[in-house]
ZAVO-880798 format. One record per residue (C-alpha): z, x, y; residue number from 1. Coordinates in pm, 1 decimal. Layout:
N
<pt zz="Z" xx="X" yy="Y" i="NUM"/>
...
This chain:
116
<pt zz="6502.9" xx="5574.3" yy="3326.5" i="1"/>
<pt zz="6726.6" xx="5817.1" yy="3128.2" i="2"/>
<pt zz="6983.1" xx="5550.5" yy="3076.0" i="3"/>
<pt zz="6784.0" xx="5254.3" yy="3025.1" i="4"/>
<pt zz="6577.5" xx="5483.7" yy="2777.0" i="5"/>
<pt zz="6935.2" xx="5576.7" yy="2635.5" i="6"/>
<pt zz="7068.8" xx="5193.0" yy="2611.2" i="7"/>
<pt zz="6742.7" xx="5078.1" yy="2422.5" i="8"/>
<pt zz="6773.6" xx="5408.7" yy="2202.0" i="9"/>
<pt zz="7129.8" xx="5270.3" yy="2109.0" i="10"/>
<pt zz="7034.9" xx="4930.4" yy="2053.7" i="11"/>
<pt zz="6773.9" xx="4992.0" yy="1874.8" i="12"/>
<pt zz="6899.3" xx="5269.2" yy="1659.5" i="13"/>
<pt zz="7243.6" xx="5108.4" yy="1623.9" i="14"/>
<pt zz="7030.0" xx="4797.2" yy="1472.3" i="15"/>
<pt zz="6862.8" xx="5046.4" yy="1242.5" i="16"/>
<pt zz="7180.5" xx="5261.9" yy="1131.8" i="17"/>
<pt zz="7359.7" xx="4864.8" yy="1060.0" i="18"/>
<pt zz="7043.6" xx="4782.7" yy="846.9" i="19"/>
<pt zz="7052.0" xx="5086.0" yy="651.0" i="20"/>
<pt zz="7406.1" xx="5080.8" yy="610.1" i="21"/>
<pt zz="7442.4" xx="4766.7" yy="484.5" i="22"/>
<pt zz="7160.8" xx="4842.4" yy="247.5" i="23"/>
<pt zz="7319.4" xx="5080.5" yy="86.3" i="24"/>
<pt zz="7673.6" xx="4911.5" yy="78.8" i="25"/>
<pt zz="7596.4" xx="4540.6" yy="18.8" i="26"/>
<pt zz="7218.2" xx="4529.2" yy="-73.1" i="27"/>
<pt zz="7146.9" xx="4344.6" yy="212.0" i="28"/>
<pt zz="6792.8" xx="4353.6" yy="362.8" i="29"/>
<pt zz="6779.6" xx="4105.5" yy="666.1" i="30"/>
<pt zz="6684.2" xx="4362.0" yy="995.9" i="31"/>
<pt zz="6728.6" xx="4090.2" yy="1231.5" i="32"/>
<pt zz="7134.5" xx="4039.7" yy="1107.0" i="33"/>
<pt zz="7148.2" xx="4378.7" yy="1168.9" i="34"/>
<pt zz="6975.0" xx="4422.6" yy="1478.8" i="35"/>
<pt zz="7218.1" xx="4147.6" yy="1603.9" i="36"/>
<pt zz="7502.1" xx="4340.2" yy="1463.5" i="37"/>
<pt zz="7394.5" xx="4633.1" yy="1649.1" i="38"/>
<pt zz="7371.3" xx="4439.6" yy="1996.1" i="39"/>
<pt zz="7743.0" xx="4236.0" yy="1921.9" i="40"/>
<pt zz="7839.5" xx="4565.4" yy="1855.1" i="41"/>
<pt zz="7703.8" xx="4729.9" yy="2140.4" i="42"/>
<pt zz="7906.3" xx="4471.5" yy="2352.7" i="43"/>
<pt zz="8196.2" xx="4496.8" yy="2162.2" i="44"/>
<pt zz="8249.4" xx="4849.6" yy="2166.1" i="45"/>
<pt zz="8183.8" xx="4852.7" yy="2547.2" i="46"/>
<pt zz="8453.7" xx="4596.6" yy="2553.9" i="47"/>
<pt zz="8701.5" xx="4731.9" yy="2385.6" i="48"/>
<pt zz="8672.5" xx="5053.0" yy="2484.5" i="49"/>
<pt zz="8682.7" xx="4951.5" yy="2839.1" i="50"/>
<pt zz="9023.8" xx="4806.9" yy="2718.3" i="51"/>
<pt zz="9135.5" xx="5065.7" yy="2517.2" i="52"/>
<pt zz="8918.7" xx="5398.1" yy="2516.7" i="53"/>
<pt zz="9134.7" xx="5542.1" yy="2765.4" i="54"/>
<pt zz="9411.3" xx="5566.3" yy="2563.7" i="55"/>
<pt zz="9368.4" xx="5961.0" yy="2359.4" i="56"/>
<pt zz="9308.5" xx="5899.9" yy="1977.3" i="57"/>
<pt zz="9442.8" xx="5559.9" yy="1961.1" i="58"/>
<pt zz="9212.2" xx="5411.9" yy="2172.9" i="59"/>
<pt zz="8882.7" xx="5561.9" yy="2035.1" i="60"/>
<pt zz="9087.1" xx="5447.2" yy="1663.0" i="61"/>
<pt zz="9121.7" xx="5089.1" yy="1839.8" i="62"/>
<pt zz="8817.4" xx="5067.8" yy="1927.5" i="63"/>
<pt zz="8625.5" xx="5205.0" yy="1570.8" i="64"/>
<pt zz="8871.2" xx="4938.4" yy="1424.9" i="65"/>
<pt zz="8743.5" xx="4684.4" yy="1640.1" i="66"/>
<pt zz="8382.7" xx="4764.4" yy="1602.1" i="67"/>
<pt zz="8472.0" xx="4755.9" yy="1208.8" i="68"/>
<pt zz="8582.2" xx="4430.0" yy="1207.8" i="69"/>
<pt zz="8230.6" xx="4254.4" yy="1384.6" i="70"/>
<pt zz="8053.7" xx="4472.0" yy="1070.3" i="71"/>
<pt zz="8338.7" xx="4326.8" yy="791.5" i="72"/>
<pt zz="8281.4" xx="3923.8" yy="979.7" i="73"/>
<pt zz="7864.5" xx="3983.2" yy="990.7" i="74"/>
<pt zz="7824.3" xx="4102.5" yy="591.1" i="75"/>
<pt zz="8001.7" xx="4040.8" yy="259.1" i="76"/>
<pt zz="8229.2" xx="4260.9" yy="101.5" i="77"/>
<pt zz="8551.5" xx="4394.4" yy="183.3" i="78"/>
<pt zz="8636.3" xx="4644.6" yy="484.1" i="79"/>
<pt zz="8586.4" xx="4900.6" yy="275.1" i="80"/>
<pt zz="8198.9" xx="4800.7" yy="276.5" i="81"/>
<pt zz="8218.9" xx="4727.0" yy="631.5" i="82"/>
<pt zz="8355.6" xx="5108.1" yy="726.2" i="83"/>
<pt zz="8112.6" xx="5237.9" yy="507.1" i="84"/>
<pt zz="7859.5" xx="4986.6" yy="691.6" i="85"/>
<pt zz="7975.1" xx="5134.9" yy="1025.1" i="86"/>
<pt zz="7971.0" xx="5521.5" yy="939.2" i="87"/>
<pt zz="7642.6" xx="5525.9" yy="821.7" i="88"/>
<pt zz="7550.8" xx="5337.9" yy="1130.7" i="89"/>
<pt zz="7711.7" xx="5604.1" yy="1353.7" i="90"/>
<pt zz="7540.9" xx="5901.0" yy="1151.6" i="91"/>
<pt zz="7190.9" xx="5741.6" yy="1167.8" i="92"/>
<pt zz="7232.0" xx="5656.5" yy="1565.6" i="93"/>
<pt zz="7395.1" xx="6011.2" yy="1589.4" i="94"/>
<pt zz="7033.2" xx="6184.5" yy="1381.9" i="95"/>
<pt zz="6861.3" xx="5944.8" yy="1558.7" i="96"/>
<pt zz="6953.6" xx="6041.1" yy="1968.8" i="97"/>
<pt zz="7029.5" xx="6372.9" yy="1880.5" i="98"/>
<pt zz="6648.0" xx="6386.1" yy="1802.2" i="99"/>
<pt zz="6586.0" xx="6218.5" yy="2101.7" i="100"/>
<pt zz="6786.8" xx="6414.4" yy="2341.4" i="101"/>
<pt zz="6667.1" xx="6702.9" yy="2209.5" i="102"/>
<pt zz="6290.2" xx="6601.8" yy="2281.3" i="103"/>
<pt zz="6406.6" xx="6514.3" yy="2679.2" i="104"/>
<pt zz="6394.9" xx="6128.5" yy="2623.3" i="105"/>
<pt zz="6720.9" xx="5993.1" yy="2533.4" i="106"/>
<pt zz="7128.5" xx="6194.1" yy="2669.4" i="107"/>
<pt zz="7376.7" xx="6221.3" yy="2313.3" i="108"/>
<pt zz="7507.4" xx="5930.6" yy="2481.0" i="109"/>
<pt zz="7501.1" xx="5630.8" yy="2268.9" i="110"/>
<pt zz="7624.4" xx="5291.4" yy="2407.2" i="111"/>
<pt zz="7762.6" xx="5069.1" yy="2166.9" i="112"/>
<pt zz="7823.2" xx="5322.7" yy="1813.3" i="113"/>
<pt zz="8191.8" xx="5483.6" yy="1798.2" i="114"/>
<pt zz="8191.8" xx="5859.6" yy="1910.7" i="115"/>
<pt zz="7872.4" xx="5886.6" yy="1978.5" i="116"/>
């Protein structure tokens, strides 16, 4: 049950984080695009994490790069905006999942969000 809750919370909070980041960075206000980006980000994170995540530090940076690449492809702007969106998504997800974990509804580990 905790895995399912964490998975759903990761997708929803990932989408929320992308939405907030995109709104701040590029003025984009489409929640559906943010949710789709969150889902794609989760899948890309899992695949690239399996391929590169085992490499100390470099693997995590490669996974973050691939995640940011997805954001860069889905939103207008450049790499700077994509990195800003990714970092805001990470912070929002960390905050929400930490709160849910403290309440016993999820774990601190997120699916599809770098370094969480």
